[in-house]
TIDREN-971910 format. One record per residue (C-alpha): residue in three letters; x, y, z. Coordinates in steps of 0.001 Angstrom, whole numbers, plus 500000, padded with zeros to 6 digits. Layout:
<atoms>
ALAXYZ;...
</atoms>
This chain:
<atoms>
MET545691272916488529;LYS545930270725485502;LEU547456267806487424;LEU548303265733484356;TRP545233263584484957;PRO545682261412481859;THR548931260228483388;VAL547248259850486769;ALA544514257747485202;ALA547068255408483642;ALA549053255162486878;ILE545942254439488944;LEU544826251771486505;LEU548220250103486648;ALA548126250147490449;ALA544952248057490646;PRO544935244731492464;ALA543818241672490515;HIS540132240774490213;VAL538460237694488798;SER536889237692485366;ALA533318238890484940;LEU530647238640482283;ASN529183241575480409;ASP525511241935479526;ALA525938239800476419;GLY527451236960478453;GLN530901237387476909;ALA533721236881479393;LEU535655239977480382;PRO539438239690480685;PRO540995239559484164;VAL542332242808485528;GLU545923241549485749;MET545995240955482006;VAL544496244380481294;LEU547100246015483553;GLN549959244272481823;ARG548774245365478386;VAL548143248947479510;ALA551631249051481035;GLU553162247952477738;LYS551194250613475841;SER551931253359478380;ALA555659252680478098;LYS555459253906474497;ALA553317257003475206;ASP556127259529474658;GLU557184257792471463;ASN553583257857470232;GLU553170261584470969;GLN556441262501469286;ALA555530260545466163;PHE552083262151466091;GLN553521265675466256;GLU556055264833463550;ARG553422263491461133;TYR550268265521461778;PHE549202269127461471;PHE546741270275464123;THR545551273360465954;ARG545575273233469738;THR543272275560471665;ARG543390276003475433;VAL540757278006477279;THR540815278779481013;GLU538000280665482759;TYR538088281980486318;ARG534768282607488071;ASN533842284245491362;SER531480282867494000;LYS528485284118491957;GLY529582282188488873;GLU530561285349486996;VAL533546285051484647;LYS536210287410485980;LYS538990286372483640;ARG539283284321480467;GLU542511283147478879;GLU542668281565475425;LYS545779280286473724;LYS546050278801470234;ARG549005277076468688;GLU549568275275465404;ASN551615272135465126;ASN553004272202461595;PRO555576269494460808;LEU556490271279457542;GLN557547274423459386;LYS559494272380461910;THR561365270676459081;LEU562311274041457565;ALA563306275434460960;ALA565596272452461544;ARG567732273359458520;PRO571034275135459246;GLN570610278914459556;SER573124281637458799;SER575257282665461763;GLY575018286029463486;ALA571341285885464439;LYS570700286828468039;PRO568346284737470145;PRO565189286459471358;PRO565423288064474806;THR564225286064477780;VAL561014287409479226;GLY560709287282482991;THR557619285945484771;LYS556070287693487732;THR555642285410490719;ASN554691287832493494;GLU551292289052492306;ALA548574288945494941;VAL545784286419494544;SER542551288120493510;GLU539441287545491400;THR541509288288488283;HIS544806286693489301;SER545321283080490277;ASN548153280631490731;VAL545889277751489714;ARG547442277009486361;GLY550045274900484634;LYS551400271559485768;ALA551116270875489465;PHE552773267474489048;GLU555259265886486703;LYS554966262545484929;SER557694261112487137;ASP555393261534490135;PHE553096258829488783;VAL555426256030487756;PRO553551252804488585;ASN555343251023491404;GLY554692249051494563;ASP553921252227496494;LEU550677252646494549;LEU549527249045494904;GLY546448248485496981;ARG545205252084496983;PHE542147251287494848;GLU539367248800494360;PHE538837248038490673;THR536061246382488713;VAL535968245567485013;THR532279246222484408;GLY531731245668480692;ARG532375246815477155;GLU531359249817475087;VAL531973250722471452;LEU533804254051471084;ASN534502255354467570;GLY533701251923466193;ARG536179250116468459;PRO535351247913471489;ALA536601249310474790;LEU536736247761478256;ILE535052249760481026;VAL536958249885484309;ASP535505251507487443;PHE537667252334490447;GLN537393253846493903;PRO539736254357496865;ALA540429251281498953;GLU538612251154502272;LYS541675251491504470;LYS544028254173505711;LEU546261255266502833;PRO549623257059503059;GLU549456260856502594;ARG552970262235502476;ASN552369265069500025;LEU549808266820497822;LYS550112264127495156;ASP549072261435497627;ARG546091263436498867;PHE544683263803495359;ILE545380260229494248;ASN543937258693497421;LYS540643260529496900;ALA540301259893493154;ALA537523257731491747;GLY535808257289488439;ARG535787255310485226;VAL538254254724482408;TRP537785253084479016;VAL540591250932477585;ASP540754250052473890;GLU540479246270473790;ALA542712245869470732;ASP545475248392471491;TYR545005248687475289;ALA545351252447475074;LEU543340254714477367;VAL540498256040475208;LYS538355257976477654;ALA538278258909481330;ASP535890260514483804;LEU537451261144487196;HIS536470263075490307;LEU537430263677493908;THR535434261761496474;GLU536343264106499337;ARG537596267617500013;VAL541358268077499697;ASN543089270635501898;VAL546260272179500514;VAL548862273716502786;GLY551534275828501136;GLY550325274918497666;LEU548286276562494933;VAL544980276749496786;GLY543758276577500354;ALA541230273814499686;VAL539604271966496805;TRP536110270612497421;LYS535259269673493845;PHE537446268542490977;THR536343266668487879;PHE538393265687484877;GLY537727264003481556;PHE539431263333478252;ILE538747261605474943;ARG541417260119472683;GLU541202258923469099;ARG543165256449467017;MET544458257433463583;PRO544630254965460643;ASP548384254572461117;GLY547877253398464712;LEU548889256599466514;TRP546684257886469331;PHE546082261524470280;THR543989263390472820;ARG541109265036470974;ASN539929267058473970;SER540278267263477712;ASN538627269375480391;TRP538635269917484105;HIS536536271831486616;LEU537783272983489993;GLU535964274589492907;GLY537860275623495981;ARG539479278385497976;GLU542769280056497088;LEU543917281911500162;PHE540802284001500918;VAL539338283979497410;HIS536614281543496343;ARG537928279989493155;THR536052278246490352;VAL538169277361487328;ASP537178275670484083;PHE539786274455481623;TYR539254273060478128;GLU541786271880475576;GLU541078270690472046;ARG543074269540469051;ALA541265270347465807;ASP541997270400462050;VAL544006267201462444;ARG545481266050459137;LYS548455263961458164;VAL551425265739456565;PHE554080263030456404;
</atoms>
């Protein structure tokens, strides 16, 4: 259940109500939350453009590892996928090809396999980006505090803590149940106002009816992003840990993704 948590983190941050300015340990005034939200919104609006430009200019190797464990912590299944992003190959592939070549056959995907220790439906994207467009519906779900600054990769970042608001929140679907119980900390680059780092977790058990799992009692997520000299940002690594029940099977899943060998081509 990957859940697109980087997008969730941005959406949650943008949904924060305004707070007054605070002082960090050095006595330097911290910016008000409303200003931070506005800048993050402007940066987030260009996220797709940033990612496309990064993939067009940079070579990198992406590795994804997913491990499924049983109730004893034993690894019952491990999946590893590697892919290269090579802008040079993409440029060659974009050139006109001779006609007559047949497209590769479409491979079907099994969807009726029984859940077991070696088969799980906890994978892929449970939500889409459109589910987390910042709007009035998200306002007031969280209590936010700008707590200070920290230097990450030589750049000052604002530290923002958040937790669910102490009131009854709407729960119309699975998305709402996860968002309403999310808490944690995000770091925002103070110059670019890009999300640099996040550590999020569930504050309560989430029951899932008709979804991927029967219940999730622990879910943590984190990611780290880096800024390249040309101003483009990319996610260096991300990871999540899930503990829950999928039908009648105790499910512990660990996921890790990394982009390595990053170098500029164009």
